[in-house]
C-alpha positions in Angstrom: 12.8 -31.4 5.6 13.4 -29.5 8.4 10.2 -28.6 10.7 9.0 -25.0 10.4 9.9 -23.0 13.7 6.8 -23.4 15.9 7.6 -19.5 16.7 7.4 -18.5 13.4 4.0 -16.8 13.6 5.3 -15.1 17.0 7.7 -13.7 15.0 6.1 -12.5 12.0 3.8 -10.4 14.6 6.8 -8.7 15.8 8.4 -7.7 12.7 5.1 -6.8 11.2 4.8 -4.2 14.4 8.1 -3.3 13.4 7.1 -2.6 10.0 4.6 -1.0 11.1 6.1 1.9 13.0 8.2 2.8 9.9 4.9 2.9 7.3 3.3 4.7 10.8 5.8 7.4 10.6 5.1 8.8 7.5 1.6 9.7 7.6 1.6 10.0 11.4 3.5 13.4 11.1 0.8 14.7 8.4 -1.3 16.1 10.8 1.2 17.2 13.3 3.0 19.4 10.8 1.1 22.5 11.3 1.9 22.3 15.4 5.3 21.5 14.7 5.3 24.3 12.4 3.7 27.1 15.0 6.1 25.7 18.1 9.5 25.4 16.3 8.9 28.5 14.0 9.6 26.4 10.9 9.5 28.0 7.2 7.5 25.9 4.5 10.5 24.5 3.0 11.9 23.2 6.3 8.2 22.0 7.2 8.5 19.6 3.7 11.8 18.2 4.6 10.1 16.7 7.7 8.5 14.6 5.8 10.9 14.6 2.8 14.3 13.8 4.8 12.5 10.7 6.1 11.0 8.9 3.2 14.2 10.3 1.6 16.8 8.5 3.5 14.4 5.4 3.6 14.0 5.1 -0.3 17.0 5.9 -1.2 19.2 3.2 1.5 16.7 0.7 1.0 18.3 -1.3 -1.6 21.9 -0.8 0.7 20.0 -2.3 3.5 18.4 -5.2 1.5 22.0 -6.2 0.3 23.3 -5.5 3.8 21.2 -8.1 5.1 22.2 -10.6 2.3 25.9 -10.1 2.9 26.2 -9.3 6.8 22.6 -11.5 7.8 19.1 -10.3 8.2 19.4 -10.7 12.5 22.3 -8.1 12.7 20.4 -5.9 10.0 17.1 -6.0 11.5 18.2 -5.2 15.6 20.9 -2.5 14.2 18.1 -1.1 11.8 15.6 -1.1 15.0 17.9 0.6 17.3 19.1 3.3 15.0 15.0 3.9 14.5 14.2 4.1 18.0 17.2 6.2 19.2 16.6 8.6 16.4 12.5 9.1 17.5 14.0 9.9 20.8 15.9 12.8 19.6 13.4 13.8 16.9 11.0 14.2 19.7 13.4 16.1 21.7 13.8 18.8 19.2 13.8 22.4 20.2 15.0 23.6 16.5 15.0 22.7 12.8 18.4 21.3 12.7 17.9 18.7 15.1 14.6 17.9 14.1 15.8 17.2 10.5 18.8 15.7 11.9 16.7 13.0 13.6 14.4 12.2 10.9 17.2 11.6 8.4 18.6 9.4 11.1 14.9 7.5 11.5 15.1 7.1 7.7 18.2 5.0 7.9 17.3 3.1 10.5 13.9 2.5 8.6 15.8 1.5 5.7 18.2 -1.2 7.5 15.4 -2.7 9.4 12.4 -3.0 6.6 14.3 -4.9 3.8 15.8 -7.4 6.3 12.8 -7.8 8.4 11.1 -8.8 4.6 14.1 -11.3 4.5 13.6 -12.9 7.5 10.0 -13.4 6.6 10.4 -14.8 3.5 13.1 -17.3 4.8 11.0 -18.4 7.7 7.8 -19.2 5.7 7.4 -21.6 2.8 4.5 -21.9 -0.2 1.2 -21.1 1.2 2.0 -20.0 4.7 4.6 -17.5 2.6 2.0 -16.0 0.8 -0.3 -15.6 4.0 2.7 -13.9 5.8 3.4 -11.8 3.2 -0.3 -10.7 3.3 -0.4 -10.0 6.7 2.9 -7.8 5.9 1.3 -5.8 3.4 -1.8 -5.2 5.3 0.4 -3.7 8.2 1.6 -1.3 5.6 -1.7 -0.5 4.7 -2.9 0.1 8.0 -0.1 1.7 9.3 -0.6 4.7 7.0 -4.1 4.6 7.7 -3.7 4.7 11.5 -1.1 7.1 11.3 -3.4 9.8 10.4 -5.4 9.1 13.6 -2.9 8.5 15.9 -1.4 11.8 14.8 -4.5 13.5 15.4 -4.7 11.7 19.0 -1.1 12.3 20.0 -0.8 16.2 18.7 -4.4 16.9 20.5 -3.2 15.0 23.4 0.3 15.4 25.0 1.3 17.1 22.3 3.3 16.6 18.6 6.7 15.2 20.4 4.8 11.9 21.2 4.3 11.2 17.8 7.8 10.3 17.8 8.3 9.6 21.6 5.5 6.4 21.0 8.5 4.8 19.1 10.5 4.6 22.1 8.7 2.3 24.2 7.5 -0.2 21.6 10.9 -0.1 19.5 12.4 -1.3 23.0 10.0 -4.1 23.7 10.4 -5.3 20.7 14.2 -5.2 20.1 14.2 -7.1 23.6 11.8 -9.9 22.3 13.6 -10.2 18.7 17.0 -10.7 20.5 15.5 -13.8 21.8 13.8 -15.1 19.0 15.6 -14.1 15.4 17.2 -16.9 14.3 21.1 -16.8 13.8 21.9 -16.4 10.2 23.9 -19.0 7.9 26.2 -16.8 6.1 25.7 -15.7 2.3 27.6 -18.1 0.3 27.4 -15.0 -2.1 30.6 -13.0 -1.3 30.4 -9.6 -2.9 30.8 -6.0 -1.6 28.3 -3.2 -0.7 27.9 -0.6 -3.3 27.8 2.4 -0.9 28.8 4.7 -3.7 25.4 3.5 -5.7 23.4 4.0 -2.7 24.7 7.7 -2.0 24.7 8.4 -5.5 21.3 7.9 -6.3 20.0 9.5 -2.9 22.0 12.3 -3.7 20.3 12.8 -6.9 16.5 11.9 -5.6 17.4 14.9 -2.6 18.6 17.3 -5.1 15.5 17.2 -7.5 13.2 17.4 -4.1 15.4 20.6 -3.3 14.9 21.9 -6.2 11.2 21.0 -6.3 10.4 22.3 -2.9 11.6 25.7 -3.7 10.4 26.1 -6.9 7.2 27.7 -5.2 9.8 30.6 -4.5 12.1 30.8 -7.0 9.6 30.0 -9.8 9.3 26.7 -12.0 11.6 27.6 -14.8 14.1 30.2 -12.9 17.5 29.3 -13.9 17.9 28.1 -10.1 15.3 25.4 -10.6 16.3 24.1 -13.7 20.0 24.4 -12.9 19.5 21.9 -9.6 17.1 19.2 -11.5 20.0 19.3 -14.0 22.1 18.6 -11.2 19.8 15.5 -10.4 20.0 14.1 -13.6 24.2 14.5 -13.9 23.8 12.4 -10.2 21.9 9.9 -11.4 23.9 9.4 -14.6 27.1 8.6 -12.7 25.0 6.3 -10.7 23.7 4.3 -13.8 27.7 4.3 -14.9 28.7 3.4 -11.3 26.5 0.3 -11.7 27.9 -0.9 -14.8 31.2 -0.9 -13.8 31.4 -1.9 -10.2 31.5 -5.8 -9.4 28.7 -5.9 -7.1 26.4 -3.3 -8.2 22.9 -2.0 -6.1 20.8 -3.1 -8.5 20.7 -4.5 -12.1 19.7 -1.2 -14.2 18.6 -4.1 -16.9 15.5 -5.0 -14.7 14.4 -1.6 -16.0 14.3 -2.7 -19.5 11.3 -5.0 -18.5 8.0 -3.3 -19.4 6.1 -4.9 -15.9 8.7 -3.7 -14.1 8.9 0.0 -15.5 5.3 -0.1 -14.9 4.3 -1.3 -11.8 7.3 1.5 -10.3 5.7 4.2 -12.6 2.5 3.3 -10.9 3.5 3.1 -7.2 5.6 6.5 -7.8 2.5 8.1 -8.8 -0.3 6.5 -6.4 2.0 7.4 -3.4 2.9 11.0 -4.7 -0.8 11.6 -4.8 -1.6 10.1 -1.5 0.9 11.6 0.4 -0.1 15.3 -1.3 -3.3 14.8 -0.4 -2.9 14.2 3.2 -0.6 16.9 3.4 -3.3 19.6 1.6 -6.1 18.1 3.4 -3.7 18.6 7.0 -3.2 22.0 6.4 -6.5 23.1 5.3 -8.4 21.4 8.2 -6.1 23.2 10.4 -4.6 25.8 9.0 -7.5 27.4 7.0 -10.7 25.8 8.8 -9.0 26.4 12.1 -10.0 22.8 13.1 -8.1 21.2 16.0 -5.8 17.9 15.3 -7.8 15.4 17.0 -11.1 16.3 14.8 -8.7 16.3 11.9 -7.5 12.8 12.5 -11.3 11.8 12.8 -11.9 13.1 10.0 -9.1 11.3 8.0 -10.2 8.2 9.1 -12.6 7.5 6.2 -9.9 8.6 3.7 -7.5 5.9 5.8 -10.1 2.9 5.4 -10.8 4.0 1.5 -7.5 2.9 0.6 -8.0 -0.7 2.2 -11.4 -0.8 1.0 -9.8 -0.2 -2.7 -7.0 -2.7 -2.2 -9.2 -5.4 -1.0 -11.7 -4.6 -4.3 -8.7 -4.7 -6.6 -6.9 -7.5 -5.0 -10.1 -9.9 -5.9 -10.8 -8.4 -9.4 -7.1 -8.5 -10.6 -6.8 -12.2 -11.5 -9.9 -11.8 -13.2 -9.5 -8.7 -15.3 -5.8 -8.1 -15.1 -4.1 -5.2 -14.1 -4.5 -2.8 -16.4 -8.1 -1.9 -16.1 -7.5 -1.6 -12.6 -5.0 1.0 -13.0 -6.4 3.0 -15.2 -10.2 2.6 -13.3 -8.0 3.4 -10.2 -6.3 6.6 -11.2 -9.7 8.0 -12.8 -11.8 7.2 -9.6 -8.9 9.4 -8.0 -8.8 11.9 -10.4 -12.8 12.4 -10.1 -12.1 12.4 -6.2 -9.6 15.0 -6.0 -11.3 17.2 -8.7 -14.1 17.8 -5.9 -12.1 20.3 -3.8 -10.5 21.6 -6.9 -13.6 23.1 -7.9 -15.9 23.5 -4.3 -14.5 24.4 -1.1 -15.5 23.2 2.5 -14.1 20.7 5.1 -16.6 18.3 4.1 -15.9 18.8 0.4 -12.7 18.1 0.9 -13.0 15.0 3.0 -15.3 13.3 0.6 -13.1 14.1 -2.4 -10.0 12.2 -0.5 -11.9 9.3 0.9 -13.1 8.8 -3.3 -9.5 9.5 -4.3 -8.1 7.1 -2.1 -10.2 4.2 -3.4 -8.8 4.3 -6.4 -5.2 4.7 -5.0 -5.7 1.6 -3.1 -6.8 -0.5 -6.2 -3.8 1.3 -8.1 -1.0 0.1 -5.3 -2.2 -3.6 -5.7 -2.1 -3.0 -10.0 1.4 -1.6 -9.0 2.9 -4.9 -7.1 1.0 -7.1 -9.6 2.2 -5.7 -12.5 5.6 -5.8 -11.3 5.8 -9.3 -9.8 4.0 -10.8 -13.0 6.9 -12.1 -15.0 9.7 -12.1 -12.0 12.0 -15.1 -11.1 11.9 -15.7 -7.2 15.5 -15.3 -7.3 14.8 -11.3 -8.3 11.7 -11.3 -6.0 14.1 -9.5 -3.3 15.2 -6.9 -6.0 11.7 -6.3 -7.5 10.5 -5.8 -3.9 13.0 -3.5 -3.4 12.3 -1.5 -6.0 8.7 -1.1 -5.4 9.6 -0.1 -1.8 12.3 2.6 -2.8 9.9 4.2 -5.5 7.1 4.1 -2.5 9.2 6.2 -0.6 10.7 8.3 -3.5 7.4 8.8 -4.6 6.0 10.3 -1.1 9.4 12.3 -1.4 8.6 13.9 -4.5 4.7 14.3 -4.0 5.5 16.3 -0.9 7.9 18.6 -2.5 5.8 19.5 -5.6 2.6 20.4 -3.6 4.2 22.5 -1.0 5.4 24.1 -4.0 2.3 24.8 -6.0 -0.4 25.6 -2.1 2.9 27.6 -0.7 0.7 31.1 -1.0 -1.9 28.7 1.5 0.3 27.0 3.6 2.2 30.2 4.7 -1.3 32.4 4.4 -4.6 32.3 4.8 -5.9 32.1 1.4 -7.5 29.2 0.0 -6.1 29.6 -3.8 -3.0 27.3 -3.1 -5.2 25.0 -2.0 -7.4 25.0 -4.9 -4.0 24.6 -7.5 -2.7 21.7 -5.4 -5.9 19.8 -5.9 -6.0 20.7 -9.2 -2.7 19.2 -9.8 -3.3 16.1 -8.0 -6.4 15.7 -10.2 -4.6 16.1 -13.5 -1.9 13.9 -12.6 -4.5 11.4 -11.7 -6.2 11.6 -14.9 -2.7 11.7 -16.7 -1.7 8.7 -15.0 -4.7 6.7 -16.2 -3.9 7.5 -19.5 -0.5 6.6 -19.3 -1.8 3.3 -17.6 -3.3 2.2 -20.8 0.0 2.7 -23.0 2.6 1.4 -20.1 0.5 -1.4 -18.5 1.0 -4.7 -19.9 -2.1 -6.4 -20.8 -2.0 -9.7 -19.6 -3.5 -11.3 -16.3 -1.7 -12.9 -13.6 -1.2 -16.6 -14.4 -1.3 -17.0 -10.1 -3.7 -16.5 -7.8 -1.3 -14.7 -5.4 -1.7 -11.1 -4.9 0.7 -8.8 -3.4 -0.8 -5.9 -2.4 1.1 -2.9 -0.8 
């Protein structure tokens, strides 16, 4: 038995900081968006892509990043991903127009898709047994904390040195972490399994999702049932079909599609997709409502979002303690019902306080839904498939963010572009209805069993 590496907790700390930056970059932008829109004179569609371009690339290429870590070695993929992400952050901050801004966001997403799964793979190889559960708990907390702090940091930086610093801040952190990781990351033993990277598969699934998001972002102007919208969505389905065919025919596919025939996995993926879509769309609507409509500054908005962010962590903690006793199904149903009740408040009444209270209540429910999602997914997963299962969860987490922003930006288009509040009301109403439907579906979709182990993966 080899002695555990004495520096392993420091290594975990560095990798967790890197992961923290990646998650931060989804929500830190939410508060900066109105300022970016004004400074660069962006259209609503372009503005939506500032969020979606990053989450789409992050989600679409994540499984490829995980596979690359297995075949090429985690060390190489972690360092390359971190460097790409850090340099892309600099480019994004320097952007003076939409092309460079979106190009930078795409490159940030590519870096994140390499770094995140490879770093997680280092964590799972470095720790064993109870220590591994503790390490994964710290890793998951970084995800929740990143989303929360992102909103506050977005307000501080946008109100202070300017929205560009939302991206520039990654540069010093990224370079310091890179310098330390070069010395600390263990050399990889090459993988036994020889395989090829399924690049066509990764490109097809990303293109399919990108096409669907494009259709949803433009549906607000073109009409939801217009030929252009329906035609683009049909194109996305064709790309997904080709992806499924490629997965069945290539020697080393990106994912074994049979994993989707397992009810716990499908239920877990459904929950994380909906919960993330609801969370990001609430952040998006809330940020524009407070800044555009109520004319609050970025700092004030960021501070008002703090209870919303903390609520997600509280919801996850409560669910984490209860899920072992009651099982995931009641947690999922209660979580989505609490969200529906919370988001219904700003859908019915207006006012800054109403929006903040509604979002805070709603986010408690989403924190619980995230826990239900990961415990359900991992309930019957063999340790050999844990990497694929966590990769799928992370992939659909990012896809949920992309889709959520695309849909609500179309529904609330009138308010994002003008000075009326009807679009916000519609957006919050849609979110409340979606959460209520998800609660009903959870009753049918989520299997009724209690997790046998005491370990809970909070996302």
